[in-house]
C-alpha positions in Angstrom: 11.5 59.7 178.8 14.1 62.2 177.5 16.3 63.9 180.1 15.0 67.3 179.0 11.5 66.2 179.9 12.4 65.0 183.4 10.3 66.8 186.0 11.9 68.7 188.9 9.4 70.7 191.0 11.1 72.2 194.1 9.5 71.9 197.5 7.3 74.8 198.7 6.0 75.9 202.1 2.7 74.3 203.2 1.3 77.5 204.7 2.2 79.5 201.7 0.6 77.0 199.3 -2.6 77.2 201.3 -2.5 81.0 201.4 -1.8 81.1 197.6 -4.7 78.7 197.0 -7.1 81.0 199.0 -5.9 84.1 197.1 -6.4 82.3 193.7 -10.0 81.2 194.7 -10.7 84.8 195.7 -9.4 86.1 192.4 -6.4 87.8 193.9 -2.8 87.7 192.6 -0.3 85.5 194.4 3.4 84.5 194.3 4.9 81.3 195.6 8.6 80.5 196.0 10.4 77.4 197.1 11.1 76.6 200.7 13.6 74.0 201.8 13.6 71.9 205.0 17.3 72.4 205.2 16.7 76.2 205.7 19.5 78.5 204.6 19.0 81.5 202.3 17.7 81.7 198.7 17.8 84.1 195.8 14.7 83.4 193.7 15.0 86.5 191.5 15.5 84.1 188.5 13.0 81.5 189.6 10.7 82.3 186.7 7.7 80.7 188.5 9.4 77.3 188.4 9.4 77.1 184.6 12.1 75.5 182.5 15.1 77.9 182.2 14.6 79.4 185.7 16.9 78.8 188.6 17.3 79.5 192.3 20.6 80.1 194.2 20.6 78.5 197.6 23.3 79.3 200.3 24.2 77.9 203.6 24.1 80.2 206.5 27.7 81.1 207.5 28.4 83.0 210.7 31.7 84.5 212.0 32.4 83.2 215.5 35.6 85.1 215.7 38.4 86.2 213.3 39.8 82.7 213.1 36.6 80.6 213.0 33.5 80.4 210.8 30.4 78.3 211.7 28.2 76.9 208.9 24.7 76.6 210.4 22.7 75.1 207.5 23.3 73.2 204.2 21.8 74.0 200.8 18.9 71.9 199.6 20.2 68.6 198.2 23.6 68.8 199.9 24.6 66.7 202.9 27.1 67.8 205.5 29.5 65.2 204.2 29.3 66.5 200.7 29.7 70.1 201.9 32.8 69.3 203.9 34.3 67.3 201.0 33.8 70.3 198.7 35.5 72.6 201.3 38.5 70.3 201.5 38.7 70.0 197.7 38.7 73.8 197.3 41.4 74.1 199.9 43.5 71.4 198.1 43.1 73.3 194.9 44.3 76.5 196.5 41.0 78.4 196.1 40.5 78.9 199.8 43.0 78.6 202.7 41.8 76.9 205.9 43.4 75.0 208.8 40.7 72.5 209.6 37.0 71.7 209.1 35.1 69.7 211.7 31.5 68.5 211.8 29.7 69.1 215.2 26.2 68.5 213.7 23.6 67.0 216.1 20.0 68.2 216.0 21.1 71.2 214.1 23.8 71.7 211.4 27.1 73.0 212.9 30.3 72.8 210.8 33.3 74.6 212.2 35.8 76.0 209.7 39.1 77.1 211.2 41.0 79.7 209.1 44.7 79.7 208.4 46.7 82.6 210.0 46.2 85.9 208.4 43.2 84.9 206.2 40.2 87.3 206.2 37.0 85.7 207.4 35.0 88.0 205.0 36.9 86.9 202.0 36.7 83.3 203.1 32.9 83.5 203.4 32.8 84.8 199.8 35.2 82.1 198.6 33.1 79.4 200.3 30.1 80.6 198.3 32.1 80.9 195.1 34.1 77.6 195.2 32.2 75.1 197.4 28.8 73.6 197.9 28.0 76.3 200.4 26.1 77.8 197.4 24.3 75.7 194.8 22.1 76.6 191.8 19.0 74.6 191.3 17.1 74.6 188.0 13.4 73.6 188.2 11.6 71.9 185.3 7.8 71.6 185.8 7.2 69.1 182.9 3.7 67.5 183.3 1.4 65.5 181.1 -1.6 67.4 179.8 -3.9 65.8 177.3 -1.4 62.9 176.9 1.3 65.4 175.9 4.2 66.8 177.9 3.9 70.5 178.7 6.2 72.9 180.6 4.1 74.8 183.1 4.8 77.2 185.9 4.2 76.4 189.6 1.3 79.0 189.8 -0.4 77.1 187.0 0.0 73.8 188.8 -1.4 75.4 192.0 -4.4 76.7 190.1 -5.1 73.2 188.6 -4.7 71.8 192.1 -7.0 74.3 193.7 -9.6 73.8 191.0 -9.4 70.0 191.5 -9.8 70.4 195.2 -12.8 72.6 194.6 -14.3 70.0 192.3 -13.6 67.2 194.9 -15.3 69.3 197.5 -18.3 69.7 195.2 -18.5 66.0 194.6 -18.3 65.4 198.4 -21.1 67.9 199.0 -23.2 66.3 196.3 -22.7 62.8 197.8 -23.5 64.2 201.3 -26.6 65.9 199.9 -27.8 62.6 198.4 -27.2 60.8 201.6 -29.0 63.4 203.7 -32.0 63.4 201.3 -32.2 59.6 201.4 -32.0 59.7 205.2 -34.7 62.4 205.3 -36.9 60.3 203.0 -36.7 57.2 205.1 -37.1 59.1 208.4 -40.2 60.8 207.0 -41.6 57.4 205.9 -40.9 56.0 209.3 -42.7 58.8 211.0 -45.8 58.5 208.7 -45.7 54.7 209.1 -46.0 54.8 212.8 -47.8 58.1 213.3 -50.6 57.2 210.9 -50.7 53.6 212.2 -50.0 52.1 208.8 -48.1 49.4 210.5 -51.4 47.8 211.4 -51.6 46.5 207.9 -49.2 43.9 209.1 -51.8 42.6 211.5 -54.5 42.2 208.9 -54.9 38.8 207.3 -53.8 39.4 203.7 -53.5 36.4 201.4 -49.9 36.9 200.4 -46.9 39.0 201.4 -47.1 40.9 198.2 -50.7 42.0 199.1 -49.4 43.2 202.5 -46.8 45.3 200.8 -49.4 46.6 198.3 -51.8 47.5 201.2 -49.0 49.5 203.0 -48.1 51.3 199.7 -51.8 52.2 199.2 -52.0 53.5 202.8 -49.2 55.9 202.0 -51.2 57.4 199.0 -52.5 60.5 201.0 -49.0 61.4 202.1 -46.9 60.8 198.9 -47.1 64.5 198.0 -45.1 65.3 201.2 -42.2 63.1 200.0 -39.4 64.1 197.6 -39.3 60.9 195.7 -41.4 57.8 194.9 -41.8 55.1 197.5 -40.1 51.9 196.4 -40.7 48.3 197.3 -37.3 48.3 199.2 -38.5 51.2 201.3 -41.7 49.3 202.4 -39.7 46.1 203.1 -37.3 48.1 205.2 -40.2 49.5 207.3 -41.7 46.1 207.9 -38.3 44.9 209.3 -38.5 47.3 212.2 -38.8 45.2 215.4 -42.2 45.1 217.1 -40.8 46.7 220.3 -39.8 49.7 218.3 -43.4 50.2 217.4 -44.6 50.5 220.9 -41.7 52.6 222.1 -41.7 54.9 219.1 -41.1 58.5 220.0 -42.7 60.6 217.3 -41.2 63.8 218.7 -37.7 62.2 218.3 -38.5 61.5 214.6 -39.7 65.1 214.1 -36.5 66.4 215.7 -34.4 64.1 213.4 -36.3 65.4 210.3 -35.8 69.0 211.4 -32.0 68.5 211.9 -31.8 66.7 208.5 -33.6 69.6 206.8 -31.1 72.1 208.4 -28.2 70.0 207.2 -29.6 69.8 203.7 -30.1 73.5 203.6 -26.5 74.1 204.7 -25.2 71.6 202.0 -27.2 73.3 199.3 -25.9 76.7 200.5 -22.3 75.4 200.3 -22.9 74.0 196.8 -24.3 77.4 195.8 -21.3 79.1 197.3 -18.6 76.6 196.5 -15.7 79.1 196.4 -16.4 80.3 199.9 -16.7 76.7 201.1 -13.4 75.8 199.5 -11.7 78.9 201.1 -13.1 77.8 204.5 -11.8 74.3 203.9 -8.3 75.7 203.2 -8.4 78.1 206.2 -9.3 75.1 208.4 -6.3 73.2 207.1 -4.1 76.1 207.8 -5.5 76.5 211.3 -5.2 72.8 212.1 -1.9 72.0 210.5 -0.1 75.3 209.9 1.6 75.7 213.3 5.2 74.7 213.2 5.3 74.7 209.4 6.5 78.3 209.0 9.0 79.2 206.2 12.5 77.9 206.9 14.4 79.4 204.0 15.1 83.1 204.1 14.5 84.9 200.8 17.0 87.6 199.9 18.8 88.8 196.8 22.4 87.7 196.6 25.3 89.9 195.6 27.4 88.6 192.7 30.7 87.3 194.0 33.6 87.7 191.6 35.6 84.5 191.9 38.7 86.3 190.9 38.5 88.8 193.8 38.1 86.1 196.5 40.4 83.4 195.2 43.5 82.9 197.4 46.7 84.2 195.9 48.9 81.2 196.6 50.7 80.6 193.3 54.1 82.1 192.9 54.6 84.2 189.7 58.1 84.6 188.3 59.6 86.8 185.5 62.6 86.6 183.3 62.8 90.4 182.7 65.7 90.3 180.1 64.3 87.5 178.0 60.7 88.6 178.3 58.9 85.7 179.9 56.5 85.5 182.8 54.9 82.4 184.4 54.6 80.1 187.4 57.1 77.6 186.1 60.1 80.0 185.9 61.3 79.1 189.4 64.9 79.9 188.6 64.0 83.5 187.7 62.9 86.4 189.8 59.8 86.1 192.0 57.2 88.8 191.2 54.3 88.2 193.5 51.7 85.5 194.5 48.6 85.2 192.3 45.6 82.9 192.0 44.9 80.8 188.9 42.0 83.2 188.0 44.1 86.3 187.8 45.2 88.2 184.8 48.8 89.6 184.5 49.7 93.0 183.0 53.3 93.6 181.7 55.2 96.5 180.1 58.3 96.2 178.0 61.1 98.7 177.2 60.0 98.7 173.6 56.7 100.3 174.7 54.6 97.2 174.5 51.8 96.5 177.0 50.2 93.0 177.2 47.7 91.3 179.5 47.8 87.5 179.8 46.3 84.7 181.9 48.4 83.1 184.6 50.2 80.2 183.0 53.3 78.1 183.3 55.3 80.3 180.8 54.2 83.2 178.5 56.3 85.4 176.3 55.6 89.1 176.7 58.6 90.8 174.9 62.3 91.3 175.7 63.3 93.7 178.4 60.2 93.7 180.7 60.0 96.8 182.8 57.0 96.0 185.1 54.8 93.0 185.9 51.7 93.0 188.2 48.2 91.6 188.7 45.7 93.3 186.4 42.6 94.8 187.9 39.8 95.4 185.4 38.1 98.8 185.6 40.8 100.2 187.9 40.6 103.9 187.4 43.1 104.8 190.3 46.2 102.9 189.3 48.1 105.4 187.1 51.1 104.7 184.9 53.7 107.4 184.3 55.8 107.0 181.2 58.5 108.8 179.3 59.6 107.4 175.9 61.7 108.4 173.0 60.2 108.2 169.5 62.4 106.0 167.3 61.7 108.0 164.1 62.2 111.6 165.3 64.2 111.2 168.6 61.7 113.5 170.4 60.8 112.4 173.9 57.3 112.4 175.2 55.7 111.9 178.7 52.2 110.6 179.3 50.0 109.4 182.2 47.3 106.8 181.6 45.0 104.2 183.2 44.3 100.7 181.9 40.7 99.8 182.6 39.8 97.3 179.9 41.8 95.3 177.4 41.7 92.3 175.0 43.7 89.5 176.6 46.9 88.5 174.7 46.8 91.5 172.4 49.9 93.7 172.2 49.3 97.5 172.8 51.7 100.1 171.6 52.3 102.8 174.2 54.7 104.9 172.0 54.0 106.4 168.6 54.7 103.0 167.1 57.9 103.7 165.4 60.7 101.2 165.2 63.5 101.7 167.8 61.1 103.6 170.1 62.1 102.9 173.7 60.8 103.7 177.2 63.1 105.9 179.2 61.1 105.9 182.4 58.2 104.0 183.8 56.3 103.9 187.1 53.1 102.3 188.4 51.2 104.4 191.0 48.3 102.7 192.8 46.7 105.9 193.9 47.5 108.2 191.0 50.8 109.6 192.5 52.8 112.0 190.3 56.5 112.1 191.1 59.3 114.5 190.0 62.0 113.0 187.8 65.5 114.3 186.8 66.1 114.3 183.1 69.8 114.2 182.0 70.4 115.0 178.3 73.1 113.6 176.1 76.4 115.5 176.7 76.9 115.8 172.9 73.6 117.5 172.3 73.4 121.3 171.4 71.2 122.1 174.4 72.7 124.7 176.8 71.0 123.1 179.8 71.9 119.5 180.1 69.7 118.7 183.1 66.1 119.5 183.8 63.3 118.4 186.2 60.0 117.1 185.0 56.8 117.2 187.0 54.3 114.5 186.2 51.6 116.3 188.1 51.4 118.9 185.3 50.1 116.2 182.9 46.5 115.1 182.6 45.7 111.5 182.8 44.6 110.3 179.3 44.1 107.1 177.5 46.8 104.6 176.9 46.9 105.4 173.2 47.7 109.1 173.6 51.0 110.4 172.2 51.8 112.4 175.3 53.4 115.8 175.9 56.8 116.6 174.6 59.6 116.6 177.2 62.5 117.6 175.0 63.6 117.4 171.4 67.1 116.6 172.4 68.4 113.1 173.0 68.1 111.9 176.6 70.9 110.1 178.4 68.9 109.1 181.5 65.7 109.7 183.5 65.9 109.2 187.2 63.4 109.4 190.1 64.0 112.5 192.2 61.1 113.1 194.5 57.8 111.5 195.4 54.7 113.4 194.6 51.2 113.6 195.8 48.2 111.9 194.3 46.6 114.0 191.6 43.3 112.0 191.8 40.3 113.1 193.8 39.7 111.3 197.0 37.9 108.0 196.6 34.1 108.2 197.0 32.5 105.3 198.8 28.9 104.1 199.1 27.3 101.6 201.4 24.8 99.2 199.8 22.5 98.3 202.7 20.8 95.7 200.6 23.8 93.4 200.4 25.9 95.0 203.3 28.8 95.9 201.0 31.0 99.0 200.4 31.3 100.0 196.8 32.4 102.7 194.4 29.6 102.1 191.9 27.2 104.6 193.6 25.0 101.9 195.0 23.2 102.7 198.3 24.0 105.4 200.8 26.9 107.9 200.1 29.5 107.8 202.8 31.9 110.5 201.6 35.3 111.0 200.1 38.1 108.8 201.5 41.9 109.3 201.4 44.0 106.2 201.6 44.4 106.5 205.4 40.8 107.1 206.2 38.7 104.6 208.1 35.1 103.7 208.8 33.2 103.5 212.1 30.7 100.8 212.6 28.4 100.7 215.6 26.4 97.6 216.3 23.0 97.0 218.1 24.7 94.8 220.7 26.7 97.7 222.0 30.0 97.2 220.2 31.9 99.6 217.9 34.5 98.7 215.4 36.9 100.7 213.2 37.5 99.1 209.8 39.4 100.0 206.6 38.0 100.6 203.1 38.4 97.1 201.9 35.5 96.4 199.5 35.4 92.7 200.2 34.1 93.2 203.7 30.7 91.9 204.6 28.4 93.8 207.0 25.2 92.4 208.6 22.8 95.3 208.0 20.3 93.9 210.5 22.9 94.3 213.3 24.2 97.8 212.5 22.9 101.1 213.8 25.6 103.4 212.4 28.2 103.2 209.6 30.1 106.3 208.6 33.4 107.8 207.9 35.5 107.7 211.1 36.6 111.0 212.6 38.5 110.7 215.8 37.5 114.2 216.9 33.8 113.4 216.8 31.9 112.7 220.0 29.7 109.6 220.0 26.3 110.0 221.7 24.7 106.7 222.6 21.4 105.6 224.3 21.2 102.1 225.6 18.8 99.9 227.6 20.0 98.8 231.1 17.7 95.8 231.4 18.6 95.1 235.0 17.5 98.5 236.2 14.8 98.9 233.5 16.0 102.3 232.4 17.6 103.9 229.4 21.1 105.3 230.0 22.8 107.9 227.9 26.6 108.5 227.4 28.9 110.7 225.3 32.4 109.6 224.6 35.3 109.8 222.1 36.9 106.7 220.7 40.3 106.1 222.3 41.2 102.8 220.6 43.1 102.5 217.4 43.1 98.8 216.6 41.5 98.0 213.3 38.9 95.2 212.8 38.4 94.6 216.5 35.1 95.1 218.3 34.9 97.1 221.6 32.0 96.8 223.9 31.0 100.2 225.2 27.7 99.9 227.1 27.1 98.3 230.5 27.3 94.6 230.5 24.1 92.7 231.3 21.6 90.3 229.9 19.4 91.8 227.1 21.2 95.1 227.3 21.1 96.7 223.9 21.9 99.9 222.0 18.8 101.9 221.2 20.1 105.0 219.4 23.5 106.4 218.4 24.8 109.5 216.5 28.0 111.5 216.0 26.1 114.9 215.5 27.9 117.7 217.4 24.8 119.0 219.1 22.2 116.2 218.9 18.6 116.5 219.9 16.8 113.4 221.0 13.0 113.1 220.7 11.5 110.7 223.2 7.8 109.6 223.0 6.2 107.8 225.9 2.7 106.3 226.0 0.3 105.7 223.1 -2.7 107.4 221.6 -4.3 110.0 223.8 -1.7 109.3 226.5 1.3 109.9 224.2 3.8 112.5 225.5 6.8 113.7 223.6 10.0 115.3 225.1 13.1 116.7 223.5 16.5 116.4 225.1 19.5 118.6 224.1 21.9 115.9 225.0 25.1 118.0 224.8 23.8 120.2 227.6 22.8 117.2 229.8 25.8 114.8 229.7 29.5 115.4 229.8 31.9 113.7 227.5 33.3 110.7 229.4 35.5 107.6 228.8 34.3 105.0 226.3 33.9 102.4 229.2 31.7 104.7 231.4 28.2 103.5 232.3 26.6 106.9 231.6 23.6 108.6 233.2 20.0 107.7 233.4 17.8 109.2 230.7 14.2 107.8 231.2 12.6 104.7 232.7 12.1 101.7 230.4 8.6 101.1 229.0 7.5 99.1 225.9 5.8 102.2 224.6 9.0 104.3 224.6 10.1 105.4 221.2 13.1 107.6 220.4 14.8 109.1 217.4 17.3 111.9 216.7 15.9 115.1 215.4 16.9 115.4 211.8 19.2 118.1 210.7 20.2 119.3 207.2 23.3 117.5 206.1 26.3 119.9 206.7 28.2 118.5 203.7 28.7 115.6 201.4 31.0 114.0 204.0 28.4 114.3 206.7 27.6 111.5 209.1 25.2 108.7 208.3 23.3 108.5 211.6 20.0 107.6 210.0 21.4 105.0 207.6 19.8 102.1 209.3 16.5 103.7 210.6 
């Protein structure tokens, strides 16, 4: 059979298949997705019902034990722990990830420890493991089956429907067989009852000439009762009656036969009812299977949508890039020339020359850009914040122009003119500013020119940021001797706006999820976890956050007071505390509630005057109270235990009274409600 016709149907969950079959039989819609014994997580958004062309992405579960160690707690379907570890070592050898050691502690459960190299981010490493190793695999199903002697590509729901219909048909056949058996048993039991109750057996005692005449006499004796039967009496029936032992005749209990007939009639009635209501009978059959065998067969693979990991953004920059600025070459093989930076093999490089040429190239051993290179850096696509400030002299007119521009998208290996394109045009001043800074420069004119004032200051902040192809604003019509940096300027860009995508647990600038506010370069984020830890983190977009473990994520303001309610499980009470953050260490968790087994954070906010609504009891016994927390509890140290709020009860529910947002940089206290 051709490779394209090979069948690959992924494993599915027993309980979900049963439930889907029940829904189908009841005429309801259903959806079934794969489930793997190896567990892990799965993105089935492109599963396409298991048809040809669909795919699922399966990931291992990776947890961060600490900043230096990751633990892999499952393997993707079809991957062994040995294969997984080999893929990690291979990615490390290729320079795509940077680890110190990987060890397998797998016993009953998968447990692979990955020790990180010093200074390597665990968040970026997790992304890199998914991008470059078998920690994530794509599996393409192909449900090719033979229908009417021809191969057909079906979806898993269609296969399930066929299976459910076949099961229903088998159940029908079983019922029909059972009905025939019951009717046969009822027939013989009725014959037996009449045979003994009407003393037909005495025909055996009469002296008939032959055995055939004995059987004929018994058959004739049944004539008055044949209308009570449901089929004709055969010779085999009569022979079977005559084979009954004589002792059975004298001990016969007619009442017992009547009871047997009554039970058989009840069973026949039930079987006929089941045949008439075959769908209900099939549903009951499936429900019994689920009840009998479903325990312990719950779904093992978590279904979630995966974010798209850009391999370029997580690849380790461990290749040294060099540049020969005078001759115009860049590459990894120019080891005798000047070191520029470290890059990964997936990076693009942007370079600018004194002739006003800009070019973006792939990382390679040696690439020619153009003589007299001014600037070389790693190119970031769609980067709207890095701003290039440029002053150039037009080769045709001698007039000098200044411009500010971004480079967001390009065609690789194409030369872009940043001047008016005239021969002998040259760049007089160039700077690259990662946050849109606009400096002040000193322009010195040629001493032989007719200008009265030979020196002037130029302020880049007065220029608008335009496209790279713009001509720019005129600086002077006189020839320029030199342009020198004089004074650093402020950023002319608006503060960066950040959002938090609570679907994937990622920060972003693409307006996905909850808006966090405007961020300057020095601003930080506050993260408060359910386990009673807080953490101050930077704005790095590669960070991963576990949404299920977070109660609060917002722009950090050291002046704000944090109000927290937590469960003291030892004393079975909720405590409340108010404190300011006194720590400054980034990316380090600090435990701020009382230590104890099963203690947990219940509610947290940074509102200035928070009001807490607490409901106790349920139904008619429900009682709601409001606490103006600022008037109840003083601001204390972050390690303080706090004061008792209310006793613990399973019925206690609490939430902060919502307030109108005071501004677009307001807190996000209800982000994870």
